[in-house]
C-alpha positions in Angstrom: 0.4 0.1 -0.2 1.2 3.4 -0.8 1.4 5.8 1.5 -0.2 9.6 1.2 2.5 12.3 0.7 2.3 15.4 3.5 0.0 18.1 2.7 3.0 20.4 2.2 4.8 17.6 -0.4 1.4 16.8 -1.9 1.0 20.2 -3.1 4.5 20.9 -4.3 4.7 17.7 -6.9 2.4 19.2 -9.3 3.8 23.0 -9.5 7.2 21.3 -9.9 6.4 19.0 -12.9 4.9 22.2 -14.5 8.2 23.8 -13.9 10.4 21.0 -15.4 8.0 20.6 -18.4 8.3 24.7 -19.0 11.6 24.6 -18.9 12.3 21.7 -21.2 9.8 23.6 -23.7 11.5 27.2 -23.2 15.3 26.2 -23.6 14.0 24.3 -26.9 12.5 27.2 -28.1 15.8 29.2 -26.9 17.9 27.2 -28.7 15.8 27.2 -32.0 15.7 31.2 -31.5 19.7 31.2 -31.0 20.0 29.7 -34.2 18.0 31.5 -36.6 20.0 34.6 -35.0 22.9 32.9 -35.7 22.3 32.3 -39.3 20.7 35.7 -39.6 24.2 37.3 -39.2 25.7 34.6 -41.1 24.0 34.2 -44.5 24.3 37.5 -45.5 28.1 37.6 -45.4 28.5 33.8 -46.7 26.3 34.9 -49.5 28.9 37.5 -50.2 31.9 34.7 -50.2 29.6 32.6 -52.2 28.7 35.4 -55.0 32.8 36.3 -56.1 33.4 32.1 -55.5 30.8 31.7 -58.1 31.9 34.7 -60.1 35.6 33.4 -60.1 34.3 29.4 -61.2 32.2 31.2 -63.9 34.7 33.3 -65.4 37.5 30.6 -65.4 34.6 28.2 -67.2 34.6 30.9 -69.8 37.9 30.4 -70.6 39.2 34.0 -69.4 42.6 33.1 -68.1 43.2 31.8 -71.6 42.8 35.3 -73.2 45.1 36.9 -70.6 49.1 37.2 -69.7 50.0 34.4 -67.4 51.1 36.9 -64.6 48.4 39.3 -65.6 45.7 36.1 -65.0 47.6 35.3 -61.6 47.2 38.8 -60.4 43.5 38.6 -61.2 42.8 35.2 -59.5 45.2 36.9 -56.1 42.6 40.1 -56.7 39.8 38.0 -56.6 40.8 36.0 -53.4 41.7 39.1 -51.8 37.8 40.3 -52.3 36.7 37.0 -51.1 38.4 37.1 -47.8 37.6 40.5 -47.2 33.9 40.0 -47.8 34.6 36.9 -45.4 35.9 39.4 -42.7 33.0 39.8 -40.7 32.4 36.2 -39.8 35.1 36.5 -37.5 33.5 38.8 -35.1 29.8 36.5 -35.4 28.9 35.3 -31.8 26.7 32.6 -30.6 23.6 34.7 -29.2 23.0 34.7 -25.9 19.9 33.9 -23.7 18.9 37.4 -23.4 18.9 38.1 -27.3 17.0 34.6 -27.7 14.5 35.9 -25.1 13.8 38.9 -27.0 12.8 37.5 -30.0 10.9 34.7 -29.1 8.7 37.2 -27.1 9.0 39.2 -30.3 7.8 36.8 -32.9 5.5 35.4 -30.1 3.7 39.0 -30.2 4.2 39.2 -26.2 4.2 42.1 -24.2 5.9 43.4 -20.9 8.3 40.5 -21.5 6.8 37.8 -20.0 9.8 35.3 -20.3 12.1 36.9 -18.3 9.7 36.4 -15.2 10.4 32.7 -15.5 14.3 33.2 -14.6 13.3 36.1 -11.8 13.9 34.8 -8.4 11.7 35.9 -5.0 13.4 37.7 -2.1 13.2 36.0 1.2 12.7 39.6 3.0 8.5 40.0 3.4 7.9 36.0 2.9 4.6 35.7 3.5 1.6 33.4 2.4 0.0 36.8 0.6 3.6 37.3 -0.8 4.1 33.6 -2.0 0.6 33.6 -3.3 1.1 36.4 -5.4 4.4 35.1 -6.7 3.3 31.7 -7.5 0.4 33.7 -9.9 2.8 35.6 -11.2 4.8 32.7 -12.2 1.8 30.7 -13.7 0.8 33.7 -16.0 4.6 33.7 -17.1 4.1 29.8 -18.4 0.9 30.4 -19.3 2.2 32.5 -22.0 4.7 29.3 -23.1 1.2 28.2 -24.7 1.7 30.5 -27.7 5.4 30.6 -27.9 7.2 30.7 -31.2 10.8 30.8 -32.3 10.4 32.6 -35.3 12.0 30.9 -39.1 15.5 33.2 -40.1 14.9 35.6 -42.2 18.4 36.9 -42.9 17.0 39.7 -46.0 20.1 38.8 -47.3 19.3 40.8 -50.6 19.7 43.6 -49.1 23.5 43.3 -48.9 23.5 42.6 -52.8 21.6 45.5 -54.2 22.9 45.6 -57.7 21.9 41.6 -58.1 25.6 40.3 -58.6 24.1 36.6 -57.2 22.1 36.6 -60.8 24.8 37.3 -62.8 27.1 35.0 -60.9 24.4 32.0 -61.5 24.2 32.8 -65.3 28.0 32.8 -65.4 28.2 29.5 -63.2 25.2 28.4 -66.2 27.2 29.1 -69.1 30.5 28.9 -68.2 29.6 25.2 -67.0 28.4 24.5 -70.7 31.5 26.1 -72.4 34.5 24.0 -70.4 32.6 21.3 -71.9 34.8 18.7 -69.9 37.7 21.0 -69.2 36.4 22.3 -65.3 39.5 21.2 -63.3 42.2 22.8 -65.5 40.3 26.3 -66.2 40.1 26.8 -62.7 44.0 27.3 -62.2 45.0 30.6 -63.9 48.1 30.3 -66.0 49.8 31.0 -69.1 49.0 28.5 -72.7 51.8 26.1 -73.0 54.3 26.4 -75.8 53.0 24.7 -79.0 49.3 24.4 -77.6 46.6 25.2 -79.7 45.1 28.8 -78.6 41.8 28.8 -77.2 38.7 28.6 -79.7 37.1 32.3 -79.3 34.0 32.5 -77.0 30.7 32.9 -79.2 27.3 32.8 -77.3 23.5 32.7 -79.6 21.0 34.1 -77.8 17.6 34.6 -78.9 15.4 36.8 -76.6 12.0 37.4 -77.4 10.5 40.4 -76.9 7.6 41.6 -74.6 3.9 41.9 -76.9 2.9 45.7 -75.6 6.8 46.8 -77.3 8.0 44.7 -79.7 11.4 45.5 -78.9 
């Protein structure tokens, strides 16, 4: 036969279980919010690095290095590398978001006011501890935990397009597609800038035939 818990312990079991469940739910939301914040800080810079790399690969596949003297192609490649390192430099300063930042994001995305989630980290001072004070404190904590029912961490919204006002990402993608078919099996060789070897056949001139259908309302 199981013995009944004393009244003071029996009343404390449910709140403790609820606090453990609340804590686990909040920690998962904090992890998601921190990851979203981190990605919003990383992706705009990482996009810039990928654009520079795509421009280099696309130009290489188009045979740009075969049209330049060897020394000039090497200098151009080193210049592109320097630009990529300069664009990537902000990544060194990126840090994992703190707990306060993650809480602020959750409250903003969830539409909370008066920062109810910060109340879960509050502690009651022992001074003036009375039954009335404990009752008010328990009500305060219950309201804070009730806010977790509508908890949202939110998907990342890096808005990286704001860092590329000239839409270089579209140009880089176009160069990759056209250059891939232009390289015709020499993809790895064309990535290395070097002077044409003596006696080697000169590279065929690049030619692109394109047909564009004009808009009906202009005819141009």
